[in-house]
C-alpha positions in Angstrom: 2.8 -24.9 -6.5 2.5 -27.0 -9.6 3.0 -24.7 -12.6 4.4 -24.9 -16.0 7.0 -22.3 -16.3 9.4 -20.9 -19.0 11.1 -18.7 -16.5 14.8 -19.0 -17.4 16.5 -17.7 -14.3 13.8 -17.4 -11.6 12.1 -20.0 -9.5 8.4 -19.6 -8.7 8.7 -21.3 -5.4 11.6 -18.9 -4.5 9.4 -15.9 -5.3 6.6 -17.4 -3.3 8.7 -18.1 -0.2 10.4 -14.7 -0.4 7.2 -12.6 -0.6 7.0 -9.4 1.5 4.2 -6.9 1.7 4.3 -3.2 2.5 1.1 -2.0 4.1 -0.3 0.9 6.2 -2.3 4.1 6.0 -2.3 6.0 2.8 0.4 8.8 2.7 2.4 7.1 5.4 5.6 6.5 3.5 4.9 3.2 1.8 6.0 4.6 -1.6 9.3 5.8 0.0 10.0 2.4 1.5 9.1 0.8 -1.8 11.7 3.0 -3.5 14.4 2.2 -1.0 13.8 -1.6 -1.2 13.7 -1.6 -5.0 17.1 0.0 -5.0 18.5 -3.2 -3.6 20.2 -5.5 -6.1 18.0 -8.5 -5.2 14.6 -6.8 -4.5 11.9 -5.2 -6.6 8.5 -3.9 -5.6 6.1 -3.1 -8.5 3.5 -0.3 -8.5 0.5 -1.0 -6.3 -1.4 -4.0 -7.6 -4.4 -3.9 -5.3 -4.6 -7.6 -6.1 -6.3 -8.8 -3.0 -8.6 -5.9 -2.9 -9.6 -6.0 -6.6 -8.9 -9.4 -8.1 -9.1 -11.9 -5.1 -12.7 -11.0 -4.1 -13.8 -11.5 -7.7 -12.2 -14.9 -8.2 -15.5 -16.8 -8.2 -17.0 -14.4 -10.7 -14.0 -14.4 -12.9 -13.8 -18.2 -13.0 -11.2 -21.0 -13.0 -7.7 -20.5 -14.4 -7.6 -24.0 -15.8 -9.1 -23.3 -19.3 -8.7 -20.8 -22.1 -12.0 -19.2 -21.5 -11.3 -18.5 -17.9 -7.8 -17.2 -18.6 -9.1 -14.9 -21.3 -11.7 -13.5 -18.9 -9.2 -12.8 -16.1 -6.7 -11.5 -18.6 -9.2 -8.9 -19.8 -9.9 -7.8 -16.3 -6.4 -7.6 -14.9 -5.1 -5.8 -17.9 -8.0 -3.4 -18.1 -7.9 0.3 -17.0 -10.0 -0.4 -13.9 -7.5 -2.9 -12.4 -4.3 -1.7 -10.8 -2.5 -4.9 -11.8 -2.3 -3.5 -15.3 0.3 -1.0 -14.1 2.8 -3.9 -13.8 2.7 -4.3 -17.6 3.5 -8.0 -17.5 3.4 -10.3 -20.5 0.0 -12.0 -20.1 0.8 -14.7 -22.6 3.7 -15.8 -20.4 1.5 -15.8 -17.3 -1.0 -17.9 -19.3 1.7 -20.4 -20.3 2.6 -20.9 -16.6 -1.0 -21.5 -15.6 -2.5 -23.6 -18.4 -3.3 -27.3 -17.7 -2.6 -27.0 -14.0 -4.7 -26.8 -10.9 -3.2 -23.4 -10.1 -5.4 -20.9 -8.1 -5.5 -17.1 -7.8 -2.8 -17.2 -5.1 -0.5 -18.8 -7.7 -1.4 -16.2 -10.3 -0.3 -13.5 -7.9 3.1 -15.2 -7.6 3.4 -15.7 -11.4 2.7 -12.0 -12.0 5.4 -11.0 -9.4 7.8 -13.5 -10.9 7.4 -12.0 -14.3 7.9 -8.5 -13.0 11.0 -9.5 -11.0 12.5 -11.2 -14.1 11.9 -8.2 -16.2 14.0 -6.2 -13.7 16.7 -8.8 -13.3 15.8 -9.3 -9.6 15.6 -12.5 -7.5 12.9 -11.5 -5.0 9.7 -9.5 -5.3 7.5 -7.6 -2.7 4.2 -5.8 -3.0 3.0 -2.4 -1.9 -0.7 -1.8 -1.6 -1.6 0.0 1.7 -5.1 -1.5 1.9 -3.7 -5.1 1.9 -3.3 -4.6 5.6 -6.9 -5.8 5.9 -5.9 -9.1 4.2 -2.8 -9.9 6.2 -4.4 -12.8 8.1 -5.4 -14.4 4.8 -2.1 -13.6 3.1 -0.2 -15.0 6.1 -2.0 -18.4 5.5 -1.7 -18.3 1.7 2.1 -17.5 1.9 3.4 -19.0 5.2 7.0 -17.6 4.6 5.9 -14.0 3.8 6.8 -10.9 5.7 4.8 -7.8 6.4 6.1 -4.2 6.9 3.5 -1.8 8.2 4.3 1.9 7.8 2.7 4.3 10.3 2.9 8.1 10.3 1.6 10.9 12.5 -2.1 11.3 11.6 -1.7 15.1 11.5 1.0 14.7 8.8 -1.2 12.1 7.0 -4.1 14.6 6.9 -1.8 17.4 5.6 -0.3 15.1 2.9 -3.6 13.6 1.6 -5.3 16.9 1.4 -2.4 18.2 -0.8 -3.1 15.5 -3.4 -5.4 15.7 -6.4 -7.2 12.5 -5.5 -7.5 12.6 -1.7 -10.3 13.5 0.7 -10.5 17.0 2.1 -12.3 15.8 5.1 -10.2 15.6 8.2 -12.7 13.3 9.9 -12.7 10.9 7.0 -8.9 10.7 6.7 -8.4 10.4 10.5 -11.0 7.7 10.9 -9.4 5.8 8.1 -6.0 6.1 9.8 -7.5 4.9 13.1 -9.0 1.8 11.3 -5.6 0.9 9.8 -3.8 1.4 13.2 -6.4 -0.7 14.9 -5.8 -3.5 12.3 -2.0 -3.2 12.8 -2.2 -3.4 16.5 -4.4 -6.5 16.3 -1.9 -8.1 13.9 1.0 -7.5 16.3 -0.8 -9.8 18.7 -1.7 -12.5 16.2 1.1 -12.6 13.6 4.6 -13.7 14.9 7.0 -10.8 15.4 9.4 -12.4 12.9 6.8 -11.9 10.2 5.0 -8.6 11.0 6.7 -5.3 11.9 5.5 -1.8 12.4 7.9 0.9 11.1 7.3 4.6 11.9 7.8 6.9 9.0 9.4 9.5 11.2 12.1 7.0 12.3 12.7 6.0 8.7 13.4 9.6 7.5 15.3 10.6 10.6 17.8 7.7 10.4 17.3 5.8 7.1 20.5 3.7 7.4 19.7 2.3 10.9 16.1 1.6 9.9 17.0 0.0 6.6 19.6 -2.2 8.2 17.0 -3.4 10.6 14.4 -4.0 7.8 17.0 -5.9 5.8 17.6 -8.2 8.8 13.9 -8.7 9.1 13.7 -9.7 5.4 16.8 -11.9 5.6 18.7 -9.6 3.2 22.1 -7.8 3.4 21.9 -4.0 3.6 23.2 -2.2 0.6 24.3 1.5 0.5 22.4 1.9 -2.8 19.2 1.8 -0.8 20.2 5.2 0.7 20.5 6.6 -2.8 17.1 5.4 -3.9 16.5 8.6 -5.8 19.2 7.4 -8.2 17.4 4.1 -8.9 16.9 2.9 -12.5 13.9 4.3 -14.3 12.3 0.9 -14.5 12.2 0.8 -10.7 10.2 4.1 -10.5 7.4 2.1 -8.9 4.5 4.3 -9.9 2.8 5.8 -13.0 4.1 9.1 -14.4 0.7 10.7 -13.8 0.9 9.9 -10.0 2.8 13.2 -9.4 2.0 13.0 -5.6 4.6 10.2 -5.4 7.4 12.1 -7.1 9.1 13.0 -3.8 10.6 9.6 -3.9 12.7 10.8 -6.9 14.5 13.1 -4.5 16.6 12.4 -1.4 14.9 12.1 2.0 13.8 15.4 3.5 13.2 14.8 7.2 11.7 18.3 7.7 8.6 17.2 5.6 7.5 15.2 8.6 6.8 18.4 10.5 5.0 20.4 7.8 1.6 19.8 9.5 2.5 22.3 12.2 2.0 25.2 9.8 -0.3 23.6 7.2 -3.1 22.9 9.7 -5.0 25.3 11.8 -5.2 24.9 15.6 -8.8 23.8 15.3 -8.0 21.2 12.7 -5.2 19.9 14.9 -7.6 19.6 17.8 -10.1 17.7 15.7 -7.5 15.2 14.6 -6.1 14.7 18.1 -9.6 14.3 19.5 -10.3 11.5 17.1 -6.9 9.7 17.3 -5.5 10.8 20.6 -5.1 7.4 22.4 -3.8 5.7 19.3 -1.3 8.6 18.7 0.1 8.2 22.2 0.5 4.4 21.8 2.7 5.1 18.8 4.8 7.9 20.2 2.9 10.9 18.7 2.2 13.5 21.5 -0.9 15.5 21.1 -0.2 19.3 21.2 -3.7 20.4 22.3 -3.3 23.9 20.9 -5.4 26.6 22.5 -8.5 27.3 20.5 -12.0 28.6 21.2 -15.1 26.4 21.2 -16.7 28.4 18.4 -13.6 27.8 16.2 -13.7 24.1 16.9 -17.4 23.8 16.2 -17.2 25.7 13.0 -14.3 23.6 11.8 -16.2 20.4 12.7 -19.3 21.6 10.8 -17.4 22.6 7.7 -15.5 19.3 7.8 -18.6 17.2 8.1 -20.1 19.1 5.1 -17.0 18.2 3.0 -17.4 14.6 4.0 -21.1 14.5 3.1 -20.4 16.1 -0.3 -17.6 13.6 -1.0 -19.9 10.7 -0.1 -22.6 12.0 -2.5 -20.2 12.5 -5.3 -18.6 9.1 -4.7 -21.9 7.3 -4.8 -22.9 8.9 -8.1 -19.5 8.4 -9.6 -19.4 4.8 -8.6 -22.8 4.0 -9.9 -22.2 5.9 -13.2 -19.4 3.4 -13.8 -21.9 0.5 -13.0 -19.9 -0.7 -10.1 -21.7 -2.9 -7.6 -23.0 -1.2 -4.5 -20.7 -3.3 -2.3 -17.7 -1.8 -4.1 -18.9 1.7 -3.9 -19.8 1.3 -0.2 -16.3 -0.1 0.6 -14.5 2.7 -1.2 -16.5 5.4 0.6 -16.6 4.0 4.2 -13.5 1.8 4.4 
């Protein structure tokens, strides 16, 4: 990477070579792992950037990074309210200084943004946590040949319970479970195509049941030394919060691990809802150690639950289309958000 840089104590190539990504289904513990790793003296993981979902596909539209006009255009976008990169709150003028008069591309811009963030935290290495980046792992693996990928997977019944409890999530069991299945399918494919020393699946239940053992293994995977501060992640500095103050659904990472939360779905979901999830995800659940319970429930109850759930899904799709189009988003973007 040929970049001008005024970074005093951080090397851009070191940041690039040390990249790691946390991916997986939503509500699967990615924020928890982010908090744990950011409590390490050398590591930091910023709020979700969505960079390869929001910025990377628009790189042709946004233009080259080799002139003032292009840099100004990309600056307005990445620092705007519709782009998650803005949550990093980096100094764009410093990013511009590192990119001007070079042949740097958007893959380099990503590194520069992470380097600026790491430097502001006094850290030597940066990771990234955007769950949907799992669909970009093959491309990321080529862009950053030294990078590592940690994929969190959680019981889909717990994922459904957790997402339905948020203010932003879907209420449709079918929609949430199918999304979980799509991510798990992608993860299983990656296990067979990305070397084991670069891609690892971590079960949320294992992480909360025995954090120290799991974190020691994760540190070995990343080439870092385990630190006890990682177990006290709830005491991390305020600058390492890792999410906006309005994202209240992530505030559990400001408290110590509560392993019992992994089992809340038993009482939060009805038997018919559990049957619906298990019917959609059963084979995948078994492959990852989640035993279906097959609770006894009548056919009428299952059918009424299915009908009600499909009705919720249709309503969410209609609202999503109108909301997306009211913001003048392209159809491709609306379609991806609704059906991906």
